[in-house]
Phi, psi and omega in degrees: 000135176278175177284161181295149177224146180277124182251344180208132175213127186227141171290135181258299191194151169253140182229156173265337183200185180297323185297326182248025175278166175297166181300159185251045183262355179240140179300138184240144175245119185259137176249127178228158182160168178297159194295336185253018187273348182096040179292310181296321178294324177297312177299310176304320179290316177297333183257359184053039173241133188287322188230026179295312172253127186256132175271147180279147176292340181250107181306132178087355182285320185289120185237023177255154173272116183253129183254134181231130178279123184238131178237122180259155164245126175210133181058036182059026177234156173272141176224123184249134173216184174236142165263141180232119178263117181269155175303145181282162182294339183077190184257010180300145175291154183298133175275154178294331169257110185300344173301339177289342177293316178247160173293156182301326182289330180281325176295318177302322182291319185282339180271334190238356177289109189290339185272355176292125179246332184223129168259123174250108179268105180275128186231142181282119184296341177283342180228060191291341183256021186301132182297332181286325178292318177298319178295318181290322174305308184295320184292316182293322183287357168289336185232008180297136183278165179292339178263011173247145181248137177250119181242132168266118182237118187271120177269167170064037179301330187291346177280352185261150172272176189293325178295318179293318177299319178293324178299314181298313184294328179288321180287323182236076181295137181081005182290159179261134176237140180223160172225119179290324181287328182262351183057050181251135170094359184294320180304324178292320176298313176302317176302313184296324178299311181297316181297326182274320184278318188251357181068021177274126187240343189254132183228155168227142183250000000 
């Protein structure tokens, strides 16, 4: 069997909060990260779509929750989930209360949205020790449910030399690394999603 591949991806809706979101009947993969980490590029890369997710010209400006309907093909079957693009952290310094990083309604969304199954925290491989990323990681893990998976995915891995890559792997063993410009690492992300949401554990490359 090959790895799962996305055969259809469509924008569904933008929402401001939990109350005006789409229905919560489909498992969701949420993407969070700093405004300049490459969230839109990652979603476009994973879905093989050039302009599915659009990035703002001003980092931190986009403050809406964007939903995308995703259809995979794997083992000759259709598998449907949703990707959810959350507003970026922006460039603000870490607040003592991490709720200050996100608007109150966004905190409500990630804490109470029952259909979230996977959190993908995108982090810049060039700045792996950013305080804001550590703070958000710790904050979300305070309330993450047993049926939810939290993945640290480091972007821009192609910008690192071999010594820097080894240091990253040593500090974050088992971390996932991707490059949107080189289209590297997507298969691992798809596999982790399938393993957790659908229980598919066996792969062949």
